[in-house]
N, C-alpha and C positions, 0 to 999 in steps of 0.2 A: 467400397464403391471405387470403380476404376475411372481414370480420367479418359476423356474423349481421345486425347492424343498422348497417352503415356509413352514414354521412351522416345519422344521425338528429338531428344538430344539438345534441347534448349539450354543455354548457359545462363544461370541465374547468379548474380553477384549480390551478396548481402553485406552491407556495411554496418557492422555492429553485432556483437555476439551476446546481447542480452535476451530476455524472453521474446521480444519482437523478432530478433534475428535468428536465434537457434531453433525456436519452434517453427518458424517459416522454412528454415533449412530442412527440417525433418519432413515437412509436407512436400516440399519441392522434390526432395530425393525420392520419397515414396511414389511421386507421380512421374518419375523417370527423367527428371531434369539433371543436368550436370550442375553441381552447386559449389560455389566458393564463398566462404565467409571471411571477411576482412575484419580483424579484431585487434584492438590496442591493449586493453587492460586485463584480459582473461575472460574466458567464456562464462556466461552467466550474467555478465554486466553488473550494473549497480544493484539489481534485485538480489543477486546471489552474493556479490562480494562486499558491498558497502551499505545496503539498504534493507530489503525485506528479510533475507535469511539471517544476517547478523542481529538486526533489531528484534526479530521475533524470538531468536535464541536467547538474547538478553532478557526479553519479556517472560520467557518460560521460567527462568530463574526467579524473576520478580513474582510471577504467579505462585510459585512454590512458597515464597516468603509470605505472600498474602494469606495463603491457606494455613501455613504454620502459625501465623499471627492469630488466627481464629481458632486454633486447636483446643485451647482451654475450654471454650464453650461446648465443644463436642466431647469433653471429658478427658482430653489428652493433656497431660502436663509435660512440657518440654523441660528437662532438667539438665544442669551442667554436670561436669564430671564429679563434683563433690556431692551431688544429690540434691543441691538446692535448685529451686525453680529458676531457670535462666531468665533474667530480666530483659535481656536484649539479644536479638539475633544479629550476627555480623556476617557480612558478605566479603569473600575474598575476590575483589574486583579483578585483580591481575589474572586469577585462575579462570574466572568467568569469561574474561575477554580472550584468553588463550583458547578456550573451548569454542567461543564464537568464531574466531578466525579459522580454527581447524575445520569446523563444520562447513564454513563458507568455501574453504579450499577443497574439501572433499566433494561438495556438491558441484563445484566447477570442474573437477576431474571427471566426475560421473558424466557430465554433459559432453566434455571433450571425447570421452570414450564412446559415448552413444553416437556422436557425429561421425567419428572415425569408422564405426561399424556400418554406418549408412553411406560410406564412401564420400562424405562431404570433405572438400579440401579447406583447410583453415590456414589463412595467411596472416602472419603477425605484422601489423603496421597500421598506418593511418590511411584510410581510404578517402579519396575525394573524386568528385565527378569531373570528367573532362568531356563535357557534352553528355547527352542523355544515355548513350549506350556504351560508355567507356568509364572504367574506374582506374585511377592511378593510385598505386600504393606507395606511401612514403614511409621510410624508417629513418630516424634521426634526421628528419628534414630533407632527405634525399629521395627523389622519385626513383624507385628501383624495379618497379614492375607495372605493366599496363594490362588490364583485363578487359577484353571485349565482352559485352553482355547483351543477351536478348532482352533481359529485364534486370533492373536494379531495385533493390529494396533498401531504403535509408532507415536504419534503426539505431541512431546514434545516442538516444537517450537525452538526459538533462543532468545538470549539476546544481549543487546547492547555491542559492542566491546569497551574495554578500553585499555589503554596502561600504562605500569609502570610509564611513564613520564607524564601521563595525567589521574590522578585518581579523579573520581567524589567525592564530599563531600556532595552532596544532598542539599547544601545551595546556593552556588554560581557557583560551577562547577558541571554541571548537565548532566545526560544522558537524552534521550528523554522520559524515563519513569518517571523522577523526576520533570519535568517542571511544573506539575500540583499542586505541593506543594507551588509554588511561591505565596506569598500574596502581596509583594511589586512589583511595576513596575520597571524593570531594567532601569537604566539611560543610559547604553551603553551595548548592547548585542553583544558578539562575537559568531558566529556559526562556528565550525570547521568541515569541510566536506561539499562538494557541490553535493553529490548524492541526491536522492529523498528526504530523511528525512531532510537533512541539508537545501536544497532549500525550502522545505515546511515551516519549522520553521522560516527561515530567512524572507521569504515572509510574513508569518502571523504576526510575531512580528513587522515587518516594517509597515504593514497596521494598527496595533494597536497603531502606533505613537511612537514606540521605535526606537532609532538609532541603526542600525545593521551593523556589519562588518562581511562579509562572507569570511572565509579563505578556499581557494580552491587549492589543490595541482596540479590540472589539468589545461589545457589551457583554458577550459571553464566550466561554471556551467553546471550541468547535463550531464557529458560526455557520459553517456549511452543512452541519448535520441536523437531524431532527431536534427541535428545540426542547422537547420533553426529555430526550436522551441526554443532551448536553447538560441540562439542569441536574439530572441524576448524577452524572459524572462529576460535575462541579461540587455538588453537595457532598458526595462521598470523598472526593479528594480533600476538601477543606476539613471534613470530619477526621480524616487520617493525618492531618497536620500540614497540608500544602498551603502556602500563601499564594492567593490568586489576586493579581493586580489587574483588574479589568479597566477598559477605557484608558490604558496607559501606553502611550506610544514611545518606543525607544528612539532616542536621539543619537546616542553613541555608546560604544562599549570600549573601555580602555583598561589597560593592565599596568599596575605598578608592583613589581615583585610578585608576591603570592596573592595579591588582592585584585580582583576584577571589579570594576565599577560600571554599572549600567545607568546612564543618565536618561531621564525621561524628558519629553518635550515640555512638561509643566514645571520643570525645575527640580523635581524630586530625583533622588538617586538611590540605587540599591547596590549593596556590595556582597560579594561572595568569593569563594575560592575558585570556582569554575563557571563558565557560561557556555551554553549550547545555543547556537544560532539556528532557528528553524523558520527562515524567512521566505520559504517557497523555492521554486526551481527556475533555472534558465536553460533553454534548450541548447544542446550542442549542435548548432547548425551553422556557426560562422566559419568562414574559410574552408568550405567543403565544395565550392564551385557550384552550389545549388542554383543561385540566381542566373549565372551564366548559362546553365543547362536548361533554363526555363522553368525551374521549380519555384512556385510562388510561396512566399512566407507571409505570415500575418504580422501585425504590429509588434507582437511580443517575440518575433523571431521563430515562431513555431511553423512547421511545414503544414500547409493547407492540404487536407485530403478529403475525398468523398467517402461514402459508406462502404466502398469496396477497396479502400486504402490507396486509390490512385491520386497522384499529384497532378499538377497542371502540365507536366512534361510527359509525353508519350513514352510508355515503357518504364517509367520511374514510379515506384510505389514508396510509401513510408508507413512506419508503424511505431507505436510506443510513445514514450514521454516526449520525443522530439516533435510529435504532432500536437501535444497538449490536449488530446481529446478527453481522456480520463486517465490520470496518472496512476494506473494500476498495472501490475505485472500481468494479471489475467486478461486485461484489455489489450495490452501490447501483444501478447501471444495470439489472441484472437484476430487482431488487425493483421498480423503477419501471416497467419494461416489463410485468412480471407484473401489477402493479396495473391498468394500462390494459387489458391483454388481458382481465383478469377483469371490470372494470367495463363495458367496451364489447362483451363477449360473444364475444371471439375464443377460439380454442383456447388453453388455458392449462395449463402444467405447474407445480405448486407448486415453490417453491424447494427445491432439494436440496443442502444444504451439503456432502454427501459428494462432490459432483462439482466443487467449486470448486478450481481450482488457484491457488496463490499463490506469491509469490516475495519473498525478502529480498534487496535489491540491495546486498549487501556484497561484499567481494572475499575469497574466492570467493562467488558467489551460492548461495542455498539455495532450491530450488523443491520444493513438495510438492503432492500431490493425494490425495484419498480418505482411507482409514483410516490412522491413524498408528501408529508403534511403541508409543507410550504406551497406546493403546487395545488393541493386541495383548497388551502386557505385562500390562495390567489384566484380561485375559480377557474384554473386551467383545465380542471377535470372535475366532474361531479362524483363524489364517492361517499359511502357510509363507512364509519370507522368504529373500532372498538379497541380499548386499551385495558389490558389485564395485568395487574401487578403480580410479580413472581412470588411476593411474600405469602400468597395464599396457596402456592403449589406445594403438595406434600413432600416431594423430593427436595425442594428448596429449603423447607423447614428442617429436614433431616440434616442438610449440609450447612445449616446456619446462614443461608442466603436470604437477605431481606431486601436488597436493592435490585431494581430492574423491572422490566415489563415486557409483554408482547403486545404489539399493536398491528392490526390488520386493516387494510383498505379494500373495499369491494364496490363494484358498480351497483347503483340502485337498480332495481328491476331484475337484471340478469344474475346478480350476486357473484359475478366473476371477480376473483381476487386480482387486484392490480398493484398491490404493494404491501410492504410490511417492514416493521422495525423490531429488532429484538435487542434488549439491553440486559446483560447478565453474564455470569461466567460462561466461557465457551459459546458466546452468541454466534461466533463464526461457524460453528457446527449446527446450531439450532435454526439458522436462517435457511438451510437447504430445502426443507419441505415447503417453505414459503416461495423460494426461488422456483421450485418445480411447478407450484401452483400458478405463479406469474407466467413462466415460460410456456406452460401448456394451456393457459386460459381455463384453469379449473375454477369451479364455483366454491364458495365458502362451504356449502353443504358437502361437496365432494372431498374437500380437505378435512372436514369434520368427521366424515364417515370412515376414513382410513384409521385402522387400529393404531393406538399408541400404547407403549408399555406403561403399566402402573407399578410403582410411581416413577415418573420421569419428568424432566423439564419440558420435553416436547409435548407432554400432555397439555401444557398451557397454550400451545399453538392450536391444537384441536379444540380446546375449550373456547378460545377467542373466536375461532371459526363458527362454533356452535352458537355463540352469542350474536352472530351476524345472520342467523337463520330468519327468513321472513316467510310467513305462511299466508 
């Protein structure tokens, strides 16, 4: 599809080189704009360098450990070099982290190469607005370049939240960006925060054979996810040896020598060798000249945007974690693309969060799309639902999988699929047919009538859809 005014030579300046930035740069270049990306930390942003790519690479090793741990049930004995059955699997964390950092660096170079092929100019430095149509680039605190722009996209991301009483030291008290510098295996890891990031790290390090205590201020792990899904995850995690302290609010994290102490507000304390802080994110929006340029921020400091990524300042768009819309790389990329399609006059569909599929990379994984159980329970939408345990699936039995389920929601009367949850190994792959059904307004019958392979985990998606058949 070509733009209405391709090649009109507009200059687009993008501040931030993460998914919101580099994906929008590719679209703008494709539509004939002159594109400059101002980036500080390396292309790919936190998604590639400190968050998604590194954490999912670490989790890939953890997944392998989980599978090997269940090998005996499938008739495979893991033996050590003397032929005795190995009682424990050990992980070489320094080697794992070397691989993690290498993969992140490789991915960043791939993006740099791709932008260069599309003639996108990359300027290293910190970009700040000097009014709506001008970006000043600073390096080492000195303004050394001014870029005039027809449109600006702010995609500066977010950073891990810390508290005055819980300050990371990069050695034993760590944010999720600092865990990849670990060379020694923690003897006892405390994870503070049971949202997506906390749950993923707790699950991964547990699978790597490290004792983990998860401190959760809420009643359950993953309070923002499907309640049935978080119940399965909590049950599996505890069965595998995790200590979960729910309704436990952290007051402070301190370190003396090799011992980290997490004090709770009720007077209890937990000790370990290392602590990961997973306390949420704060947007990188301060000192960027946003307010002076007329860009409105909300109370949390996030940039306010509409569904086509416009801010309150004409010609200024924003995408990604700095908007706080949904902290996902896929959403950041889509917000960025939508901004460029809108500005450069291409066909544009406003962002529809009901069609976003997301995944929590725990063991088991939790994938969701569309309307949630919470929304159905709150009567925000009327829906029929079915929940099918994976334990009855023939492929799951073959692979020794007992935990997990497929849940589908459809509209009464029409039978149109409006949401779903998959809990199980590789749920991130299994959610796709449900995503297509939600995106294309397919009925449960249409989803059920597409062939699935026998035996396969995806057979459970079709079976759940068949159970929603009404005659």
